Every structure is written in C-alpha cells, then in structure tokens.
C-alpha positions as CSV (number, residue, x, y, z in Angstrom):
1,M,5.7,55.1,136.1
2,P,3.9,54.8,133.2
3,E,3.4,51.3,131.6
4,I,0.9,51.0,128.7
5,P,-0.6,48.1,127.7
6,T,1.3,46.3,124.6
7,V,-0.9,45.9,122.1
8,R,0.9,44.5,119.1
9,D,1.8,40.6,119.5
10,D,5.2,41.2,118.0
11,V,5.9,43.6,120.2
12,K,4.8,41.3,123.0
13,A,7.0,38.7,122.0
14,L,9.9,41.3,122.2
15,R,13.3,40.0,124.4
16,G,16.0,42.3,126.3
17,L,15.4,46.2,125.6
18,H,13.9,47.2,122.5
19,L,13.7,51.4,121.8
20,W,11.8,53.4,119.8
21,H,13.3,56.9,119.1
22,F,14.2,59.3,116.7
23,A,17.9,60.4,116.5
24,M,17.6,64.5,117.4
25,S,14.9,63.9,120.0
26,N,16.1,65.1,123.2
27,C,13.7,62.7,125.0
28,S,15.4,59.8,123.3
29,Q,18.6,61.1,123.2
30,R,18.3,61.2,127.2
31,V,17.5,57.3,127.4
32,R,20.1,56.5,124.8
33,L,22.0,58.5,127.4
34,A,21.3,56.5,130.3
35,L,21.4,52.9,128.4
36,E,25.1,53.6,127.7
37,E,25.9,55.1,131.1
38,K,24.8,52.2,132.5
39,G,26.1,49.8,129.9
40,V,22.4,47.9,128.9
41,P,22.3,46.2,125.5
42,W,19.4,47.6,123.4
43,T,18.1,47.3,119.5
44,S,16.9,49.9,118.2
45,H,14.0,50.9,116.3
46,H,14.5,54.4,114.4
47,V,11.1,56.0,114.3
48,D,12.0,59.5,111.8
49,L,9.8,62.6,113.1
50,S,10.4,64.1,110.0
51,K,9.0,61.8,108.0
52,N,5.8,61.7,110.4
53,E,6.3,57.8,111.0
54,H,5.5,58.8,114.7
55,A,1.8,59.4,113.1
56,T,1.7,55.7,111.1
57,P,-0.7,53.3,112.6
58,G,2.0,51.1,113.7
59,F,3.7,53.5,115.6
60,R,0.6,54.1,117.1
61,A,0.0,51.0,118.6
62,I,3.0,51.0,120.5
63,N,2.5,54.5,121.4
64,P,-1.5,55.6,121.2
65,R,0.0,59.2,121.8
66,G,2.5,58.5,118.9
67,L,5.5,60.2,121.2
68,V,9.2,59.3,121.4
69,P,11.1,57.2,122.7
70,V,8.9,54.1,123.7
71,L,11.3,51.5,125.5
72,V,9.7,47.8,125.7
73,H,11.8,45.6,128.3
74,D,10.6,41.6,128.1
75,G,7.2,42.8,126.2
76,R,6.5,45.1,128.9
77,T,6.1,48.8,127.5
78,I,7.4,51.8,129.1
79,V,6.6,55.4,127.9
80,E,8.3,59.2,128.8
81,S,12.1,59.5,129.1
82,N,12.2,60.4,132.3
83,D,10.1,57.0,133.4
84,V,12.3,55.2,131.4
85,V,15.7,56.4,132.4
86,A,14.1,55.5,136.9
87,W,13.2,52.5,135.1
88,L,16.7,51.4,133.7
89,E,18.3,53.0,136.7
90,E,15.8,49.9,139.3
91,R,16.3,47.0,137.2
92,F,20.2,46.9,136.2
93,P,23.0,47.8,138.1
94,G,25.6,48.6,136.2
95,P,27.0,52.1,137.5
96,R,24.3,53.8,139.9
97,L,23.5,56.4,138.5
98,L,20.9,57.4,141.8
99,P,23.7,59.6,144.1
100,E,23.4,58.0,147.7
101,P,23.4,61.6,150.1
102,A,19.9,62.4,151.0
103,G,20.5,66.3,149.7
104,D,22.0,64.7,146.3
105,R,19.1,62.0,145.7
106,D,16.4,64.1,146.3
107,F,17.6,66.9,144.4
108,A,18.0,64.3,140.8
109,L,14.2,63.4,141.1
110,R,13.7,66.5,141.3
111,S,15.2,67.4,138.2
112,L,13.7,64.7,136.7
113,A,10.1,66.3,137.6
114,A,11.8,69.3,136.2
115,T,12.7,68.3,132.9
116,D,9.6,66.9,132.3
117,A,8.0,70.0,133.4
118,I,10.5,72.2,130.9
119,Q,10.2,70.3,127.8
120,P,7.0,72.3,126.4
121,A,10.0,75.4,126.3
122,I,12.7,73.2,125.1
123,K,10.2,71.9,122.1
124,L,9.3,75.6,121.3
125,V,13.0,77.4,121.4
126,S,13.6,74.2,119.0
127,H,10.8,74.5,116.5
128,E,11.7,78.7,116.4
129,F,15.2,78.6,117.0
130,L,16.4,75.0,115.0
131,F,13.6,73.6,113.1
132,K,11.6,76.1,111.4
133,P,12.5,76.4,107.6
134,M,11.9,72.9,107.5
135,R,9.4,71.9,110.2
136,R,6.7,74.3,109.2
137,M,3.6,72.6,107.6
138,S,1.2,74.6,104.7
139,P,-2.9,74.1,105.2
140,T,-2.6,70.5,103.4
141,Q,0.3,68.9,105.6
142,L,-1.0,70.6,108.3
143,E,-5.0,68.9,107.6
144,E,-3.3,65.2,106.9
145,F,-1.0,65.6,109.4
146,A,-4.3,66.4,112.4
147,A,-6.0,63.1,110.9
148,S,-3.3,61.1,111.4
149,C,-1.7,62.6,114.2
150,G,-3.4,61.2,118.1
151,D,-2.7,64.0,120.0
152,E,-4.3,67.0,119.9
153,A,-1.9,69.1,121.5
154,L,0.3,68.6,119.5
155,V,-1.7,69.3,116.4
156,R,-2.8,72.7,117.9
157,F,1.1,73.6,118.1
158,M,1.7,72.5,114.7
159,R,-0.8,75.2,113.2
160,D,0.8,77.7,115.5
161,F,4.0,76.7,114.9
162,S,3.0,76.5,110.8
163,S,0.9,79.8,110.6
164,K,1.6,83.3,109.8
165,E,2.7,85.1,113.0
166,G,4.3,81.3,114.1
167,F,4.6,81.9,118.0
168,G,4.8,85.5,118.8
169,R,7.4,87.4,120.8
170,A,6.2,87.0,124.2
171,R,5.3,83.9,123.5
172,I,8.8,82.8,122.7
173,S,10.5,85.4,125.1
174,A,8.6,83.1,127.9
175,A,10.0,80.0,126.7
176,V,13.7,81.6,126.9
177,G,13.2,83.2,130.7
178,E,11.9,79.8,131.4
179,L,15.1,78.1,130.5
180,E,17.0,81.0,131.9
181,R,15.3,80.5,135.2
182,A,16.4,76.7,135.8
183,F,19.7,77.5,134.0
184,G,20.2,80.0,137.2
185,E,19.3,77.0,139.3
186,L,21.7,74.8,138.2
187,E,24.5,77.3,138.0
188,S,24.0,77.5,141.8
189,R,23.7,73.9,142.1
190,L,27.2,73.9,140.7
191,D,28.9,76.0,142.8
192,G,31.1,73.8,145.0
193,R,30.2,70.7,142.6
194,P,31.5,69.1,140.2
195,W,28.4,67.7,138.9
196,L,24.7,68.3,139.7
197,S,24.2,65.2,140.8
198,G,27.0,65.2,143.5
199,A,30.4,63.6,143.9
200,S,29.2,61.7,140.9
201,F,27.8,62.0,137.2
202,G,24.1,60.4,137.8
203,L,21.0,61.1,136.8
204,A,20.7,65.2,137.5
205,D,23.0,64.8,134.8
206,V,21.8,62.5,132.6
207,S,18.4,64.3,132.5
208,W,19.6,68.3,132.0
209,I,22.0,67.7,129.9
210,V,19.9,66.9,126.6
211,N,18.0,70.3,127.1
212,V,21.3,72.3,127.8
213,H,22.5,70.5,124.6
214,R,19.6,71.4,122.6
215,V,20.3,75.6,123.3
216,A,23.4,75.4,122.7
217,L,22.5,73.9,119.0
218,A,20.7,77.1,119.1
219,R,23.4,79.4,119.5
220,Y,22.3,80.5,123.7
221,P,24.4,82.2,124.4
222,L,25.5,79.6,127.7
223,G,29.1,81.9,128.7
224,R,26.3,83.8,131.1
225,F,26.4,81.3,132.6
226,P,30.4,79.5,133.9
227,R,29.9,77.0,135.8
228,L,26.9,75.7,133.5
229,D,28.7,76.1,130.6
230,D,32.0,74.2,132.0
231,W,29.7,71.7,133.8
232,Y,28.7,70.9,129.6
233,R,32.1,70.7,128.2
234,R,32.7,68.2,130.4
235,V,29.8,66.1,130.2
236,R,30.4,66.2,125.7
237,S,33.8,64.5,126.7
238,R,32.5,61.5,128.2
239,P,31.9,58.3,125.7
240,S,28.3,58.0,126.7
241,F,28.1,61.6,125.1
242,A,29.4,60.1,122.2
243,S,28.1,57.1,121.3
244,A,24.7,58.3,122.6
245,I,24.4,61.8,121.3
246,A,26.9,63.2,118.9
247,A,27.2,60.2,117.1
248,W,23.2,59.8,115.6
249,E,23.6,63.5,115.2
250,D,23.2,64.3,111.0
251,R,26.1,66.4,109.9
252,G,24.2,68.0,107.2
253,A,21.7,69.1,109.8
254,R,24.7,70.7,112.4
255,W,25.5,72.2,109.2
256,F,22.5,73.6,108.7
257,F,21.5,74.6,112.4
258,A,24.6,76.5,112.6
259,A,23.7,78.1,109.9
260,Y,20.0,79.7,110.4
261,G,21.8,80.5,113.9
262,R,24.1,82.7,112.1
263,W,22.0,84.0,110.2
264,R,18.9,84.9,112.6
265,A,21.9,86.8,115.1
266,L,22.9,88.7,112.2
267,R,18.8,89.8,111.5
268,G,19.4,90.3,115.3
269,T,16.4,87.7,116.0
270,G,18.2,84.9,117.6
271,I,18.1,83.4,120.8
272,A,20.3,85.5,122.3
273,A,17.9,88.4,121.2
274,F,15.0,87.0,123.3
275,T,17.4,86.6,126.2
276,T,17.2,88.8,129.7
277,P,19.6,90.9,131.7
278,R,21.3,89.2,134.3
279,A,23.2,90.5,137.9
280,D,26.5,90.2,138.3
C-alpha cells in the first residue's frame, strides 16, 4: 500500500481518521463511500480543486503529488483511493466489503486494479464533457499552475486540455471506447448476480460506482448496458450513496453539467457521439 512519509508535525499528531478530499473528485467519492459503508467516523478536510488548493505548499507538504484523496490514520498518511479503501477494509471491522468466496474476492481485487488503470480515461472524459467551460486555463494561468503543481503529467494534461485543439476526436474516442469495453465486462459480470462483488454489495461495487456515476453525469447512454444501468439505479438508492456522494454534489454544478450536456448533444458533440455500435 502506498503509505508515504508524514512530514507536517501537526498532521503527525492527528488521531483517528482524517480525509483530505474534494466534493466532486471521483476518487474522493470512492473513499467517502467506503467510510460510510464501514460506518467509520472521520474528519473532513475539504480541498477545493477548482481553486487549485491542491497545488498549495501546505497541501503538497501532505501529498507531494498534489492529489486527493489523502487519508491520515493516527498520523500515518495513505494515498491512492483504492489503496485507502483496502486499508480501511483491513483495519476496521464493520460490514465486510471483501467477499469470502475466492472467485468473488479475486474479481473484487481485480476491480481495484482495473479502476486504477481506467482513471486516465475517466479524467479525460470528465474534463471534456463536464468541466470544459470552467476548467480551461489561459496561458498565464497555465504558467502559474505549472510553477505550483508538483505533477508534470497533470501539467501536460492541462496544457492539452486548454489548448485551442483540445484533446482531439481520436483521443476522446479512445477514452470513451476504453470505458465502454470495461462496461461490457461489468454487464457480463452482472448476469445472474445482484452485485459486482457477488451476493452482497462490496469492494468491486464501491470501486466502480463512482466511475459509472461520473459518465452518467456526462450523459453517457447507460441504457446500452441494461444490467449495469439497473445496478447503477440500485446503488444510488443506498444510504451510503446519498451521504457520501449526492450530499457533496453542488446543485449548481449538477445543473450546469446537465445544461452543458444537452448543449453538446444538440450540437452532435456530446459523449453519445463518441460511442461505438453494440452487437445485440
């Protein structure tokens, strides 16, 4: 697990669970959901990515990469959302999220790796179909961001995103295609099972729901995968989804995403325009 050194003395002195997170970050949503499902109390430290608070010296002293979420557990610092979720599962009783049957357990563990691997596609789709009007930076803003951000890959990503050309159709199509291939596998997994984790809600569901929710906000036509669509509706009815995800979503942002998605759809440039035909 990626435990990193705890540098700040005030953070070392913290007892209990403290989470540095952003309301709309899908990786932060994943950890909040696991905390709610486990019934573990935690202290919130909100980091507003829209104001580049993740690039401040104070936060980078907690995580030099400037990424959320970050969990501090009795002064120990854990990063990477799926590793944080695994950390919580190992150290806190509550409802068990890792299934007992070997096959389901193996799928849950593979899901953690798969959602890590697909995060670049999620990030690209999020910026293209949700954040584009508000997150693109001017040349001056890009230089300021580059000077303060400790993640060179993120700086390159933001330069591409903010350029006149943007990501380009081929790159967007590749990201959407990667997500669709994953959704096809999840659709097959749900054949005869109520949950991705098997008989009970668990780690695989926690890890995947935030990604499915993100593309649903971007108006992806999830009905192309009927079992996955039904699973998504059932997860959204869970109390943990309401408290860990829905309660943190800004209503204004949700309204903006919906309006922007409709505008893109009317222009023929919405996410549905980048989908590939499915065999019946």
